[in-house]
C-alpha positions in Angstrom: 100.0 53.5 85.2 100.6 57.2 85.1 98.0 59.5 83.6 99.1 62.6 81.8 97.0 65.6 80.9 97.1 66.3 77.2 97.3 70.0 76.5 96.1 71.3 73.2 98.6 73.7 71.6 97.8 77.3 71.5 96.5 78.6 68.2 98.6 80.9 66.1 96.6 84.0 65.5 97.4 86.3 62.5 97.2 90.0 62.9 97.9 92.5 60.1 101.5 93.4 61.0 102.5 90.4 63.2 101.6 86.9 64.4 100.4 86.0 67.9 102.2 82.7 68.6 103.0 80.7 71.7 106.2 81.5 73.6 109.3 79.5 72.9 112.6 79.2 74.7 114.4 81.2 72.0 112.4 84.2 73.1 114.2 84.4 76.4 116.8 87.0 75.4 114.4 89.5 74.0 111.8 88.9 76.7 114.4 89.5 79.4 115.6 92.7 77.6 112.1 94.1 77.3 110.8 93.0 80.8 114.0 94.2 82.4 112.9 97.8 81.4 111.4 99.5 84.5 108.7 101.1 82.3 107.4 97.7 81.2 107.7 96.1 84.7 105.9 99.0 86.4 103.0 98.8 83.9 102.3 95.2 85.0 101.2 93.4 88.1 103.7 90.6 88.0 107.0 91.5 86.4 109.6 92.3 89.1 112.2 95.1 88.8 115.0 94.5 88.7 114.3 91.3 86.9 115.9 88.4 88.9 118.1 85.8 87.2 116.1 82.9 85.8 112.7 84.8 85.9 112.3 84.9 82.1 113.1 81.2 81.7 110.7 80.2 84.5 108.0 82.3 82.9 108.5 80.5 79.6 108.6 77.1 81.2 105.3 77.8 83.0 103.7 78.9 79.7 105.0 75.9 77.9 103.9 73.5 80.5 100.2 74.0 79.9 99.6 73.6 83.6 98.8 77.3 84.2 95.4 78.9 83.8 97.2 81.6 81.7 97.8 81.2 77.9 100.6 83.5 76.6 101.3 84.6 73.0 104.3 86.7 71.7 103.6 89.4 69.2 106.1 88.2 66.5 106.8 90.6 63.7 109.6 88.7 62.0 107.4 87.7 59.0 106.9 91.5 58.4 110.6 92.6 58.8 109.9 93.6 62.4 111.3 92.2 65.7 110.6 88.7 66.7 109.3 89.9 70.0 107.3 93.1 70.0 105.5 92.3 73.2 103.3 89.7 74.9 99.6 89.2 75.3 97.8 86.7 77.5 94.5 85.3 78.5 93.9 84.0 82.0 90.9 81.6 82.6 88.5 82.8 85.2 85.3 81.0 86.3 82.0 80.9 84.4 83.3 81.2 80.8 85.3 84.4 81.6 88.9 85.3 80.9 91.1 88.2 81.7 93.4 89.8 79.0 96.8 91.3 79.8 99.4 92.7 77.5 102.6 94.8 77.2 104.5 96.1 74.2 108.2 96.8 74.3 109.0 100.6 74.6 110.7 100.7 71.2 107.3 99.9 69.7 105.1 102.2 71.8 102.7 104.5 69.9 102.6 102.1 66.9 99.1 100.6 67.4 100.6 97.1 68.1 98.7 96.8 71.4 95.4 97.6 69.9 96.1 95.3 67.0 97.0 92.4 69.3 94.0 92.9 71.6 91.7 93.1 68.6 93.1 89.9 67.1 92.9 88.0 70.4 89.3 89.2 71.0 88.3 88.2 67.4 89.9 84.8 67.8 88.5 84.3 71.4 90.5 81.1 71.9 89.0 80.5 75.3 85.5 80.8 73.9 84.8 83.3 76.8 81.5 84.9 77.2 83.1 87.8 79.0 86.6 89.3 78.8 88.0 91.5 81.6 91.0 93.7 81.7 92.6 96.2 84.1 95.1 98.9 83.6 96.9 101.1 86.1 95.3 104.6 86.2 98.7 106.2 85.4 98.6 104.4 82.0 95.7 106.0 80.1 97.2 104.8 76.8 96.4 101.2 77.7 92.9 102.3 78.8 92.4 103.7 75.3 93.6 100.5 73.7 90.8 98.7 75.6 88.0 101.2 74.8 89.1 101.2 71.1 88.7 97.4 71.1 85.1 97.5 72.5 85.8 97.2 76.2 83.6 99.1 78.6 84.6 100.8 81.8 83.4 98.8 84.8 85.0 100.6 87.8 88.0 101.5 89.9 90.0 99.1 92.0 93.5 98.5 93.1 96.1 95.8 92.2 99.5 95.0 93.6 102.5 95.8 91.4 105.5 93.6 92.2 107.8 96.1 90.4 106.5 99.1 92.4 106.1 97.2 95.7 102.7 98.8 96.2 99.0 98.7 95.5 98.2 100.8 92.5 94.8 102.3 91.5 93.4 100.6 88.4 90.5 101.0 86.0 88.7 97.7 85.2 87.0 97.0 81.9 84.9 94.3 80.4 83.7 93.1 77.0 80.8 90.9 76.5 81.5 88.4 73.8 78.1 86.9 73.3 
C-alpha cells in the first residue's frame, strides 16, 4: 500500500488591488517574460539570467507539488483590470515557527505600491502561523528595504547572499517581524 502526503491547498488572499493566489501552469508565459528580465533576476537569490529553457515550468511544478518548504503566490490583478501576473510573493518555512518572505514585482509595475500591498496582505493572513517572519534584500535595492520597514519589519543586520543571476555573493540587509 502506498501512502501519499495530502497537501492542503494554499489560501487565496485578497488585497485591495489584486489577489494573491497559487501559481498555475497558465502563468508560465508571463512568469518567463518577467523573470527573464535581468533587473528582476538580479534582485533575487535564485532566478538565473539568462533564464534557461524549462526553468519557469520547473518552478511552477515544484510549487504545485506541495513537496517544497516554499509556498508561492502570484499577484493576480485580472479582477481589477490589471495584468494576471504582476509579480510573485512567497513564504519559506524555517524552523521553530519561523518563515522567510520573498517577493518580486514585474518592472512595468514598479513604484505602484504593489510590493507593499502584497507583503502587508501576506503578513496579515500569516498562512504559516509563523511567530517570526524574516526577509532579506540586496543592499543595492533600497526600495525593497522600504517595503519591509513600511510593513512593520525591523532591521536585524547585514549579511551576504549568493545571487545566481549575478554569479556572486551580494551584501544584504536582513529584517524580521515578530508576529506574536
